[in-house]
VEXDREN-2710 file (C-alpha; in Angstrom, 1 decimal):
% VEXDREN-2710
k/r/px/py/pz
1/UNK/18.7/31.8/28.9
2/UNK/20.2/35.0/30.5
3/UNK/16.9/36.5/31.5
4/UNK/16.8/35.5/35.1
5/UNK/20.4/36.5/35.5
6/UNK/19.7/40.0/34.3
7/UNK/16.6/40.2/36.5
8/UNK/18.7/39.2/39.5
9/UNK/21.1/42.0/38.7
10/UNK/18.2/44.4/38.7
11/UNK/17.0/43.0/42.0
12/UNK/20.4/43.5/43.6
13/UNK/20.2/47.1/42.5
14/UNK/16.8/47.5/44.2
15/UNK/18.1/45.9/47.4
16/UNK/21.1/48.2/47.6
17/UNK/18.8/51.2/46.9
18/UNK/16.7/50.2/49.9
19/UNK/13.6/49.5/47.8
20/UNK/13.0/46.1/49.3
21/UNK/14.4/46.4/52.8
22/UNK/16.7/48.7/54.8
23/UNK/20.1/46.9/54.8
24/UNK/22.3/46.9/57.9
25/UNK/25.6/48.6/57.3
26/UNK/27.6/45.4/57.5
27/UNK/25.7/43.9/54.6
28/UNK/26.0/46.7/52.2
29/UNK/29.5/46.1/51.0
30/UNK/29.2/42.3/50.4
31/UNK/26.1/42.8/48.4
32/UNK/27.6/45.8/46.5
33/UNK/30.6/43.6/45.6
34/UNK/28.3/40.8/44.4
35/UNK/26.3/43.3/42.3
36/UNK/29.5/44.7/40.7
37/UNK/30.6/41.2/39.6
38/UNK/27.2/40.3/38.3
39/UNK/27.0/43.6/36.3
40/UNK/30.4/42.8/34.7
41/UNK/29.2/39.4/33.6
42/UNK/26.0/40.9/32.4
43/UNK/27.8/43.4/30.2
44/UNK/30.0/40.7/28.7
45/UNK/27.1/38.4/28.0
46/UNK/25.5/41.2/25.9
47/UNK/28.2/40.7/23.4
48/UNK/26.9/37.1/23.0
49/UNK/23.3/38.1/22.4
50/UNK/23.2/36.4/18.9
51/UNK/25.0/33.3/20.2
52/UNK/22.5/33.0/23.1
53/UNK/19.5/33.4/20.7
54/UNK/21.0/30.7/18.5
55/UNK/21.5/28.4/21.5
56/UNK/17.9/29.0/22.7
57/UNK/16.6/28.2/19.2
58/UNK/18.7/25.0/19.1
59/UNK/17.3/23.9/22.4
60/UNK/13.7/24.7/21.2
61/UNK/14.3/22.7/18.0
62/UNK/16.1/19.9/20.0
63/UNK/19.0/20.2/17.6
64/UNK/22.7/19.5/18.2
65/UNK/24.2/22.3/20.3
66/UNK/27.0/24.0/18.3
67/UNK/28.6/25.9/21.2
68/UNK/28.8/23.5/24.2
69/UNK/31.0/25.9/26.2
70/UNK/28.3/28.6/26.0
71/UNK/25.6/26.1/26.9
72/UNK/27.6/24.9/30.0
73/UNK/28.3/28.4/31.2
74/UNK/24.6/29.4/30.8
75/UNK/23.6/26.4/32.8
76/UNK/26.0/27.4/35.5
77/UNK/24.7/31.0/35.5
78/UNK/21.1/29.7/35.9
79/UNK/22.1/27.5/38.8
80/UNK/24.0/30.5/40.4
81/UNK/21.0/32.8/39.9
82/UNK/18.6/30.3/41.6
83/UNK/20.8/29.8/44.6
84/UNK/21.6/33.5/44.9
85/UNK/17.8/34.4/44.9
86/UNK/17.3/32.0/47.8
87/UNK/20.2/33.6/49.8
88/UNK/18.8/37.1/49.3
89/UNK/15.3/35.9/50.1
90/UNK/16.5/34.4/53.4
91/UNK/18.5/37.5/54.2
92/UNK/15.5/39.8/53.6
93/UNK/13.1/37.6/55.5
94/UNK/15.4/37.6/58.5
95/UNK/15.6/41.4/58.5
96/UNK/11.8/41.8/58.0
97/UNK/11.0/39.4/60.8
98/UNK/13.6/41.1/63.0
99/UNK/15.2/37.8/64.0
100/UNK/18.4/37.7/66.1
101/UNK/21.1/38.9/63.8
102/UNK/24.2/37.4/65.4
103/UNK/23.8/33.8/64.2
104/UNK/22.0/34.7/61.0
105/UNK/24.5/37.3/59.9
106/UNK/27.4/34.9/60.0
107/UNK/25.5/32.3/57.9
108/UNK/24.4/35.0/55.4
109/UNK/27.8/36.5/55.1
110/UNK/29.3/33.1/54.5
111/UNK/26.7/32.4/51.8
112/UNK/27.4/35.8/50.2
113/UNK/31.1/35.0/50.2
114/UNK/30.4/31.7/48.5
115/UNK/28.4/33.5/45.8
116/UNK/31.2/36.0/45.4
117/UNK/33.7/33.2/44.7
118/UNK/31.3/31.4/42.3
119/UNK/30.5/34.6/40.2
120/UNK/34.3/35.2/40.0
121/UNK/34.7/31.7/38.5
122/UNK/31.9/32.3/36.1
123/UNK/33.4/35.6/35.0
124/UNK/36.6/33.8/34.2
125/UNK/34.7/31.2/32.1
126/UNK/32.8/34.0/30.2
127/UNK/36.2/35.6/29.4
128/UNK/37.3/32.4/27.7
129/UNK/34.1/32.0/25.6
130/UNK/34.3/32.1/21.8
131/UNK/31.6/33.1/19.4
132/UNK/29.8/30.4/17.4
133/UNK/31.5/29.7/14.1
134/UNK/30.9/32.6/11.7
135/UNK/29.5/30.3/9.0
136/UNK/26.9/28.9/11.4
137/UNK/25.9/32.4/12.5
138/UNK/25.6/33.5/8.9
139/UNK/23.3/30.6/8.2
140/UNK/21.4/31.5/11.4
141/UNK/21.0/35.1/10.3
142/UNK/19.9/34.0/6.8
143/UNK/17.1/31.9/8.4
144/UNK/16.1/35.1/10.2
145/UNK/16.0/37.0/7.0
146/UNK/13.8/34.4/5.4
147/UNK/11.5/34.2/8.4
148/UNK/11.1/38.0/8.6
149/UNK/8.7/39.6/10.9
150/UNK/4.9/39.3/10.8
151/UNK/3.6/42.8/11.2
152/UNK/0.0/43.1/12.4
153/UNK/-0.8/45.3/9.5
154/UNK/-0.5/42.3/7.1
155/UNK/-3.4/40.6/8.8
156/UNK/-5.8/43.4/7.6
157/UNK/-4.8/43.5/4.0
158/UNK/-7.5/43.0/1.3
159/UNK/-10.2/43.9/3.9
160/UNK/-12.5/46.9/3.7
161/UNK/-15.3/48.4/5.7
162/UNK/-17.4/49.7/2.8
163/UNK/-21.0/48.8/2.4
164/UNK/-21.8/48.9/6.1
165/UNK/-25.4/50.2/5.4
166/UNK/-26.1/47.1/3.3
167/UNK/-24.6/44.8/6.0
168/UNK/-26.8/46.5/8.7
169/UNK/-29.8/46.0/6.5
170/UNK/-28.9/42.4/6.2
171/UNK/-28.6/42.0/9.9
172/UNK/-31.9/43.7/10.7
173/UNK/-33.6/41.5/8.1
174/UNK/-32.4/38.4/9.9
175/UNK/-33.6/39.8/13.2
176/UNK/-37.0/41.0/12.1
177/UNK/-37.9/39.2/8.9
178/UNK/-36.5/35.7/9.9
179/UNK/-38.4/32.6/10.8
180/UNK/-41.1/32.5/13.5
181/UNK/-39.0/29.9/15.4
182/UNK/-36.6/31.1/18.1
183/UNK/-33.3/31.4/16.2
184/UNK/-29.8/32.7/16.6
185/UNK/-27.8/35.2/14.5
186/UNK/-24.1/34.8/15.0
187/UNK/-21.7/37.6/14.0
188/UNK/-18.1/36.4/13.4
189/UNK/-15.0/38.3/14.3
190/UNK/-13.4/39.9/11.3
191/UNK/-10.6/42.5/11.2
192/UNK/-11.8/45.8/9.8
193/UNK/-15.2/45.6/11.5
194/UNK/-15.9/46.3/15.2
195/UNK/-18.5/43.5/15.6
196/UNK/-19.6/44.7/19.1
197/UNK/-20.2/48.3/17.9
198/UNK/-21.9/47.0/14.8
199/UNK/-24.2/44.8/16.9
200/UNK/-24.9/47.6/19.3
201/UNK/-26.0/49.8/16.5
202/UNK/-28.6/47.2/15.4
203/UNK/-29.7/46.6/19.1
204/UNK/-30.3/50.4/19.6
205/UNK/-32.0/50.9/16.2
206/UNK/-35.7/52.1/16.2
207/UNK/-36.6/49.1/14.1
208/UNK/-35.5/46.6/16.7
209/UNK/-37.0/48.6/19.6
210/UNK/-40.3/48.8/17.8
211/UNK/-40.4/45.1/16.8
212/UNK/-39.3/43.4/20.0
213/UNK/-41.2/43.7/23.3
214/UNK/-38.1/43.1/25.5
215/UNK/-34.4/43.6/24.9
216/UNK/-31.5/42.3/27.0
217/UNK/-27.7/42.8/26.4
218/UNK/-25.7/40.3/28.4
219/UNK/-21.9/40.5/28.3
220/UNK/-20.4/37.0/28.3
221/UNK/-19.7/36.1/31.9
222/UNK/-16.4/34.8/33.2
223/UNK/-18.1/31.4/33.8
224/UNK/-21.0/30.0/31.8
225/UNK/-22.8/29.2/34.9
226/UNK/-26.5/28.4/34.4
227/UNK/-27.5/30.0/37.7
228/UNK/-25.6/33.2/36.9
229/UNK/-27.0/33.7/33.4
230/UNK/-30.5/32.8/34.6
231/UNK/-30.3/35.4/37.4
232/UNK/-29.1/38.1/35.1
233/UNK/-31.8/37.4/32.5
234/UNK/-34.6/37.2/35.0
235/UNK/-33.7/40.5/36.7
236/UNK/-33.5/42.3/33.4
237/UNK/-36.6/40.9/31.8
238/UNK/-39.1/40.2/34.6
239/UNK/-41.2/43.0/36.2
240/UNK/-40.7/43.8/39.8
241/UNK/-44.0/42.2/40.8
242/UNK/-42.7/38.8/39.6
243/UNK/-39.2/39.0/41.0
244/UNK/-40.5/38.4/44.5
245/UNK/-41.9/35.1/43.3
246/UNK/-38.5/33.7/42.2
247/UNK/-36.3/35.0/45.1
248/UNK/-36.1/31.8/47.0
249/UNK/-36.8/29.4/44.2
250/UNK/-34.4/26.8/42.8
251/UNK/-33.0/26.8/39.3
252/UNK/-35.8/24.8/37.7
253/UNK/-38.5/26.8/39.2
254/UNK/-36.9/30.1/38.2
255/UNK/-36.5/28.8/34.6
256/UNK/-40.2/27.8/34.5
257/UNK/-41.4/31.2/35.8
258/UNK/-39.2/33.0/33.2
259/UNK/-40.5/30.7/30.5
260/UNK/-44.1/31.2/31.3
261/UNK/-43.6/35.0/31.4
262/UNK/-41.8/35.1/28.0
263/UNK/-44.2/32.8/26.3
264/UNK/-46.4/35.8/25.3
265/UNK/-43.5/38.2/24.6
266/UNK/-41.2/38.7/21.6
267/UNK/-37.7/39.2/22.9
268/UNK/-34.1/39.8/21.7
269/UNK/-31.2/38.6/23.8
270/UNK/-27.7/39.7/22.9
271/UNK/-24.6/37.7/24.1
272/UNK/-21.4/39.6/23.4
273/UNK/-18.0/38.0/22.9
274/UNK/-18.8/34.3/23.2
275/UNK/-15.8/32.0/23.3
276/UNK/-17.5/28.6/24.0
277/UNK/-20.5/26.6/22.9
278/UNK/-21.2/26.0/26.6
279/UNK/-23.0/29.3/26.8
280/UNK/-25.2/28.3/23.9
281/UNK/-26.2/25.2/25.8
282/UNK/-27.3/27.2/28.8
283/UNK/-29.2/29.8/26.8
284/UNK/-31.0/27.2/24.7
285/UNK/-32.1/25.5/28.0
286/UNK/-33.5/28.6/29.7
287/UNK/-35.1/30.5/26.8
288/UNK/-38.6/29.4/25.6
289/UNK/-39.5/29.1/21.9
290/UNK/-42.8/30.9/21.6
291/UNK/-42.9/30.8/17.8
292/UNK/-43.3/34.5/17.5
293/UNK/-39.9/35.6/16.0
294/UNK/-37.9/36.0/19.2
295/UNK/-34.1/36.1/18.6
296/UNK/-30.7/35.5/20.2
297/UNK/-27.9/37.6/18.7
298/UNK/-24.3/36.5/19.6
299/UNK/-20.9/37.8/18.6
300/UNK/-18.2/35.1/18.2
301/UNK/-14.6/35.8/18.8
302/UNK/-13.4/32.2/18.6
303/UNK/-14.0/31.7/14.9
304/UNK/-13.5/27.9/14.9
305/UNK/-16.6/27.6/17.0
306/UNK/-18.6/27.5/13.8
307/UNK/-17.2/24.0/13.1
308/UNK/-19.5/22.8/15.9
309/UNK/-22.5/23.9/13.9
310/UNK/-24.2/21.8/11.2
311/UNK/-25.5/22.5/7.8
312/UNK/-29.1/21.6/7.0
313/UNK/-27.9/18.2/5.6
314/UNK/-26.4/17.3/9.0
315/UNK/-22.7/17.8/8.0
316/UNK/-20.5/19.9/10.2
317/UNK/-19.6/23.3/8.7
318/UNK/-16.2/23.7/7.0
319/UNK/-14.6/27.1/7.2
320/UNK/-14.3/27.4/3.5
321/UNK/-18.1/27.2/3.2
322/UNK/-18.8/30.3/5.2
323/UNK/-19.5/33.0/2.6
324/UNK/-18.2/36.6/2.7
325/UNK/-21.5/38.0/1.6
326/UNK/-24.9/36.8/2.7
327/UNK/-25.7/34.7/5.7
328/UNK/-25.1/31.0/6.0
329/UNK/-28.0/28.9/7.4
330/UNK/-26.9/26.3/10.0
331/UNK/-28.1/24.5/13.1
332/UNK/-26.6/23.8/16.5
333/UNK/-28.2/20.8/18.3
334/UNK/-31.4/21.5/16.3
335/UNK/-31.3/25.2/17.0
336/UNK/-31.5/27.3/13.8
337/UNK/-28.6/29.6/13.2
338/UNK/-27.7/32.3/10.7
339/UNK/-23.9/33.0/10.5
340/UNK/-22.7/36.4/9.3
341/UNK/-19.1/37.0/8.3
342/UNK/-18.3/40.4/6.9
343/UNK/-14.7/39.9/5.8
344/UNK/-13.8/40.5/2.1
345/UNK/-11.8/37.3/1.9
346/UNK/-13.0/33.8/2.7
347/UNK/-13.2/32.7/6.3
348/UNK/-10.8/29.9/5.5
349/UNK/-8.3/32.3/4.0
350/UNK/-8.7/34.6/7.1
351/UNK/-7.9/31.7/9.4
352/UNK/-4.9/30.6/7.3
353/UNK/-3.6/34.2/7.0
354/UNK/-3.8/34.7/10.8
355/UNK/-2.9/31.3/12.2
356/UNK/-0.9/29.3/9.6
357/UNK/2.4/31.0/10.0
358/UNK/5.0/28.2/10.4
359/UNK/5.6/27.7/14.1
360/UNK/9.4/27.3/13.6
361/UNK/9.6/30.7/12.0
362/UNK/7.7/32.3/14.9
363/UNK/9.9/30.5/17.4
364/UNK/13.0/31.8/15.6
365/UNK/11.8/35.4/15.6
366/UNK/10.8/35.1/19.2
367/UNK/14.3/33.9/20.1
368/UNK/15.8/36.6/18.0
369/UNK/13.9/39.5/19.7
370/UNK/16.0/42.2/21.3
371/UNK/16.4/41.4/25.0
372/UNK/14.1/44.2/26.3
373/UNK/11.3/43.0/23.9
374/UNK/11.9/39.4/24.6
375/UNK/11.5/40.0/28.3
376/UNK/8.2/42.0/27.9
377/UNK/6.8/39.4/25.6
378/UNK/7.6/36.4/27.8
379/UNK/5.9/38.1/30.7
380/UNK/2.6/37.8/28.8
381/UNK/2.8/34.0/29.5
382/UNK/1.4/34.6/33.0
383/UNK/-1.9/35.8/31.6
384/UNK/-4.7/33.3/30.6
385/UNK/-5.4/32.6/26.9
386/UNK/-7.8/35.0/25.2
387/UNK/-7.7/37.5/28.0
388/UNK/-8.0/41.2/27.1
389/UNK/-5.1/42.7/29.0
390/UNK/-5.4/46.3/30.2
391/UNK/-2.3/48.1/28.9
392/UNK/-2.3/50.4/31.9
393/UNK/-2.0/47.4/34.3
394/UNK/0.5/45.8/32.0
395/UNK/2.8/48.8/31.9
396/UNK/2.7/49.0/35.7
397/UNK/3.6/45.3/36.0
398/UNK/6.5/45.7/33.6
399/UNK/7.7/48.7/35.5
400/UNK/7.3/46.9/38.9
401/UNK/9.4/44.0/37.5
402/UNK/12.2/46.3/36.4
403/UNK/11.7/45.7/32.7
404/UNK/11.4/49.4/31.8
405/UNK/14.7/51.2/32.2
406/UNK/13.3/54.7/32.9
407/UNK/10.1/53.5/34.7
408/UNK/8.1/55.4/32.1
409/UNK/4.7/54.2/30.8
410/UNK/5.5/56.1/27.6
411/UNK/8.6/53.8/27.1
412/UNK/6.4/50.7/28.0
413/UNK/3.9/51.8/25.3
414/UNK/6.7/52.0/22.7
415/UNK/7.8/48.5/23.6
416/UNK/4.2/47.2/23.2
417/UNK/3.9/49.0/19.8
418/UNK/7.1/47.2/18.7
419/UNK/5.7/43.8/19.8
420/UNK/2.4/44.6/17.9
421/UNK/4.3/45.6/14.8
422/UNK/6.2/42.3/14.9
423/UNK/2.9/40.4/15.2
424/UNK/3.4/39.0/18.7
425/UNK/0.6/41.0/20.3
426/UNK/-2.8/42.2/19.0
427/UNK/-4.2/45.6/19.9
428/UNK/-7.8/44.9/20.9
429/UNK/-9.2/48.3/21.8
430/UNK/-7.8/51.8/21.3
431/UNK/-8.8/55.1/22.9
432/UNK/-10.1/58.1/21.0
433/UNK/-6.6/59.5/20.6
434/UNK/-5.3/56.2/19.2
435/UNK/-3.5/54.9/22.3
436/UNK/-3.9/51.3/23.0
437/UNK/-6.4/50.5/25.8
438/UNK/-6.3/46.6/25.8
439/UNK/-4.2/44.0/24.0
440/UNK/-4.0/40.2/23.8
441/UNK/-1.7/37.4/22.6
442/UNK/-2.7/36.0/19.2
443/UNK/-3.7/32.4/19.2
444/UNK/-0.9/31.5/16.8
445/UNK/1.7/32.9/19.2
446/UNK/0.4/31.4/22.4
447/UNK/2.1/28.0/22.0
448/UNK/5.4/29.6/21.0
449/UNK/5.2/32.0/23.9
450/UNK/4.7/29.2/26.5
451/UNK/7.3/27.0/25.0
452/UNK/10.0/29.7/24.8
453/UNK/9.1/31.0/28.3
454/UNK/9.4/27.5/29.7
455/UNK/12.6/26.6/27.9
456/UNK/14.2/29.8/28.9
457/UNK/13.2/29.0/32.5
458/UNK/11.2/32.2/32.7
459/UNK/8.1/30.3/34.0
460/UNK/7.5/26.8/35.3
461/UNK/4.5/24.7/34.5
462/UNK/3.5/24.7/38.1
463/UNK/2.5/28.3/37.6
464/UNK/0.6/27.6/34.3
465/UNK/-2.6/26.0/35.7
466/UNK/-5.3/28.0/33.9
467/UNK/-7.7/27.5/36.9
468/UNK/-5.5/29.2/39.5
469/UNK/-3.0/31.1/37.6
470/UNK/-2.5/34.4/39.3
471/UNK/-3.5/33.6/42.9
472/UNK/-1.0/30.7/43.1
473/UNK/1.8/33.0/42.0
474/UNK/0.9/35.5/44.8
475/UNK/3.2/34.0/47.4
476/UNK/4.8/36.2/50.1
477/UNK/8.1/35.5/48.3
478/UNK/7.0/36.7/44.9
479/UNK/5.0/39.7/46.1
480/UNK/7.8/40.6/48.3
481/UNK/9.9/41.2/45.2
482/UNK/7.5/43.9/43.9
483/UNK/7.7/46.5/46.7
484/UNK/6.9/49.4/44.3
485/UNK/3.8/47.8/42.7
486/UNK/0.9/50.2/42.6
487/UNK/-1.7/48.5/40.5
488/UNK/-2.5/44.8/40.6
489/UNK/-5.3/42.5/39.2
490/UNK/-5.5/39.0/40.5
491/UNK/-7.7/36.6/38.4
492/UNK/-8.2/32.9/39.1
493/UNK/-9.6/30.5/41.8
494/UNK/-9.4/32.8/44.8
495/UNK/-11.3/30.3/46.9
496/UNK/-8.8/27.5/46.5
497/UNK/-5.9/29.9/47.2
498/UNK/-7.6/31.7/50.1
499/UNK/-5.0/31.0/52.8
500/UNK/-2.1/31.8/50.4
501/UNK/-3.5/35.0/49.0
502/UNK/-5.1/36.5/52.1
503/UNK/-1.8/36.8/54.0
504/UNK/0.4/37.8/51.1
505/UNK/-1.1/41.0/49.9
506/UNK/0.2/43.0/52.9
507/UNK/3.7/42.6/51.4
508/UNK/2.7/45.2/48.8
509/UNK/3.2/48.3/50.9
510/UNK/2.9/50.7/47.9
511/UNK/-0.2/49.1/46.4
512/UNK/-3.0/51.5/45.5
513/UNK/-5.3/49.7/43.2
514/UNK/-6.4/46.1/43.6
515/UNK/-8.9/44.1/41.5
516/UNK/-9.9/40.6/42.6
517/UNK/-11.6/38.4/40.0
518/UNK/-12.7/34.9/41.1
519/UNK/-12.7/32.1/38.5
520/UNK/-13.6/29.2/40.6
521/UNK/-15.3/26.3/38.7
522/UNK/-18.1/26.3/41.3
523/UNK/-18.3/29.9/42.5
524/UNK/-21.5/29.2/44.4
525/UNK/-19.5/26.9/46.7
526/UNK/-16.6/29.3/47.1
527/UNK/-15.3/30.0/50.6
528/UNK/-13.8/33.4/50.4
529/UNK/-13.7/34.9/53.9
530/UNK/-12.9/38.6/53.5
531/UNK/-12.2/39.0/57.3
532/UNK/-9.0/36.9/56.8
533/UNK/-7.5/39.2/54.2
534/UNK/-4.6/41.5/55.3
535/UNK/-5.0/44.4/52.8
536/UNK/-2.3/47.1/52.4
537/UNK/-3.3/50.2/54.3
538/UNK/-2.5/52.4/51.3
539/UNK/-5.2/51.0/49.1
540/UNK/-7.3/53.7/47.4
541/UNK/-9.1/51.6/44.7
542/UNK/-10.6/48.1/45.4
543/UNK/-12.8/46.0/43.2
544/UNK/-14.4/42.5/43.5
545/UNK/-15.9/40.4/40.7
546/UNK/-17.6/36.9/40.9
547/UNK/-16.3/36.4/44.4
548/UNK/-19.5/35.3/46.1
549/UNK/-18.3/36.5/49.5
550/UNK/-19.6/34.4/52.4
551/UNK/-20.2/37.4/54.7
552/UNK/-21.1/41.1/54.5
553/UNK/-17.8/42.7/53.1
554/UNK/-18.4/46.2/54.7
555/UNK/-17.1/45.5/58.2
556/UNK/-13.8/44.3/56.8
557/UNK/-13.4/47.1/54.2
558/UNK/-14.7/50.1/56.1
559/UNK/-11.4/50.1/58.2
560/UNK/-9.2/50.9/55.2
561/UNK/-8.2/54.5/55.9
562/UNK/-7.4/55.7/52.4
563/UNK/-9.9/53.9/50.3
564/UNK/-11.5/56.2/47.7
565/UNK/-13.2/53.8/45.3
566/UNK/-15.0/50.5/46.1
567/UNK/-16.7/48.4/43.4
568/UNK/-18.7/45.3/44.3
569/UNK/-19.3/44.0/40.8
570/UNK/-21.2/41.0/39.4
571/UNK/-21.7/38.2/41.9
572/UNK/-19.4/39.7/44.3
573/UNK/-21.7/39.3/47.3
574/UNK/-25.0/37.3/47.2
575/UNK/-26.2/38.3/50.6
576/UNK/-29.3/40.2/51.5
577/UNK/-27.8/42.7/54.1
578/UNK/-25.1/45.3/54.0
579/UNK/-24.1/47.2/57.2
580/UNK/-21.7/50.1/57.3
581/UNK/-20.6/50.9/60.8
582/UNK/-20.4/54.4/62.4
583/UNK/-17.5/56.5/61.0
584/UNK/-16.6/53.7/58.5
585/UNK/-15.1/54.5/55.1
586/UNK/-13.7/57.9/56.2
587/UNK/-12.4/58.9/52.7
588/UNK/-14.6/56.9/50.3
589/UNK/-15.8/58.9/47.3
590/UNK/-17.2/56.3/44.9
591/UNK/-19.3/53.2/45.7
592/UNK/-20.6/50.8/43.0
593/UNK/-23.0/48.1/44.0
594/UNK/-23.4/46.1/40.7
595/UNK/-25.5/43.0/40.2
596/UNK/-26.2/42.4/43.9
597/UNK/-29.4/40.8/42.8
598/UNK/-30.8/39.8/46.2
599/UNK/-29.9/42.8/48.4
600/UNK/-32.8/43.7/50.6
601/UNK/-31.5/45.8/53.5
602/UNK/-28.7/48.4/53.7
603/UNK/-27.9/50.3/56.9
604/UNK/-25.3/52.9/57.7
605/UNK/-24.1/54.1/61.1
606/UNK/-23.7/57.8/62.0
607/UNK/-20.7/59.4/60.2
608/UNK/-20.2/56.7/57.7
609/UNK/-18.9/57.6/54.2
610/UNK/-18.8/61.4/55.0
611/UNK/-17.0/62.2/51.7
612/UNK/-19.1/60.0/49.3
613/UNK/-19.6/61.8/46.0
614/UNK/-20.8/59.0/43.6
615/UNK/-23.2/56.1/44.3
616/UNK/-24.3/53.6/41.6
617/UNK/-26.7/50.7/42.4
618/UNK/-27.4/48.4/39.4
619/UNK/-29.9/46.8/39.9
620/UNK/-31.6/47.0/43.2
621/UNK/-34.7/44.8/42.6
622/UNK/-35.4/44.0/46.2
623/UNK/-34.1/47.0/48.1
624/UNK/-37.0/48.8/49.7
625/UNK/-35.3/51.9/51.2
626/UNK/-31.9/53.7/51.3
627/UNK/-30.0/54.3/54.5
628/UNK/-31.1/57.5/56.3
629/UNK/-27.4/58.4/56.7
630/UNK/-27.3/59.2/53.0
631/UNK/-29.4/62.3/53.6
632/UNK/-26.6/63.6/55.8
633/UNK/-23.8/63.3/53.2
634/UNK/-23.6/66.8/51.6
635/UNK/-20.9/65.8/49.2
636/UNK/-23.1/63.3/47.3
637/UNK/-23.7/64.7/43.8
638/UNK/-24.3/61.6/41.7
639/UNK/-26.7/58.8/42.5
640/UNK/-27.7/56.4/39.8
641/UNK/-30.3/53.8/40.7
642/UNK/-31.4/51.0/38.3
643/UNK/-34.6/49.1/38.4
644/UNK/-35.8/50.3/41.8
645/UNK/-38.9/48.8/43.3
646/UNK/-42.0/51.1/43.1
647/UNK/-41.8/51.7/46.9
648/UNK/-38.2/52.8/46.7
649/UNK/-38.8/54.7/43.5
650/UNK/-41.4/56.8/45.2
651/UNK/-39.1/57.5/48.2
652/UNK/-36.3/58.6/45.9
653/UNK/-38.6/61.0/44.1
654/UNK/-39.5/62.5/47.4
655/UNK/-35.9/62.9/48.4
656/UNK/-35.6/66.5/49.7
657/UNK/-32.3/67.3/48.0
658/UNK/-32.9/65.3/44.8
659/UNK/-31.3/67.7/42.4
660/UNK/-28.4/68.4/44.7
661/UNK/-27.7/64.7/45.0
662/UNK/-28.0/64.1/41.3
663/UNK/-30.5/61.2/41.6
664/UNK/-31.2/59.5/38.3
665/UNK/-33.5/56.5/37.9
666/UNK/-32.9/54.0/35.2
667/UNK/-34.1/53.0/32.7
668/UNK/-35.4/56.4/31.9
669/UNK/-39.2/56.9/32.3
670/UNK/-39.8/54.4/35.0
END
């Protein structure tokens, strides 16, 4: 209700401080006067925090509004805020574009004068406001007492992690002693057990390594794209001599070659953190059943996926039938499954305990959150569902938006801990010292979060398209309001928003770290042209994922003067050639080339990457030689090379300064 108004007050402060633009002297006093009036209204509204929470809850519940005067004033404030933002935007754009000031100044000052009059009228209306009837507020507070908070600790009660040795033995038995038919073992997410770490322990055990001929660990991709999964599996499993046979083949031919090779091998494929049955359809299609005990081991985070599986009698699984001890036999489209759930209460009770908190109560508690926590929580509505959010990035975004009063990550961390204690956020991963590394919004809170954010006019549905969420928000207007932003991750359909995004990033003059993650439905058909991007010159850290860039990215990126770290991750560039020009990347220290499956040729001009310290290539199945320029880089002290061809492997072993360069070939022993 009053969120945008308070944010506008903070923006006026930034404008006056010169953080967005250098104001002409004639504009400082009118904007200062406007800011003063806005601050007065803001302070008065803080006395009505309970009333505003009650009003928001009444709107959410579509109940009769008890304080119509307050509702009317809040509507006026929202309209005022919207119009004021437009005036300030226009003013700043005129200054930035250095337009003729004479005509524009008069228009702007007239508009500021009009805003001054309106905020004065609103201030008078706020002075006349009365609190909601005390009996109604007492009833409102009593509902709050009954609703209470839902601390995260309550979701882990009655759980324990004892008996892990027995559980590990149970998992190993299913992998090694199970049926000869290709089958799946599914580990369910249960609080109190790190399913990924538990699965990794089994994967790395001597029993598994001795029993299976080939092992492959595949993190769940952003898109369950058959081509992508097939490429990853083939590069990991097929020998180098066979990779050349599939380089130019289509999907069906690649699948046939992989199937023929695996037909005589016993293999284990691990798929970590699976959210959708779509990936199961793809894996079932590309993996052959050679009737020799091969396995697929998956970890499921979306527990309700098991209702897509069937019992042996053909009925769909009910959550109350999944046992807490011992595996449950099931099938998925005829594919045999064993489901393992290691909680100490039934899976149905687990679901009920986590998800079946009354929505009305959650909505009430959300409306009743203190303003600073409400603001931070509603900001999470811009992230896609189920996303693991980096806390470091989140803190920086909160600070850039002006949500954290002292611009301290420590304060931001305390706010996050309070949201976790109230049950509105889950801590997903913690560092060794206990600090939170990643977090997410629980499924039970997501509908409430979106509904309250929309009703409070914090977000609009036009920004809530799950296929283009972040890029479509990256307009010049929005990014222009974040002049101090230092770290940014943009995740969505970058191809569709190419023209919008490519020309907006330059507004972030202080940006240091940028991560671009493409989530196009058809990444193979994406049209991301890196040469069109106007990157901030201060970038020091740049990362690409799933972008399928049309052209060699090096000519566009080597001109960034301060770039220290460049990571081209999975499916970032499918081309076969990389060319770094002379004297390019003058300050680059770290270069990661990951999952560039078809890279054949890499050249570097004289003087390129003179300060490179760390080079990681994983894998390089077709690369036959390294650039000669690498021999001239004296600072290079770490060089990890995965799955090199025999020809390249021999050249690297003969590298004159091998020890000085820190060359390591992986996997060990090749």
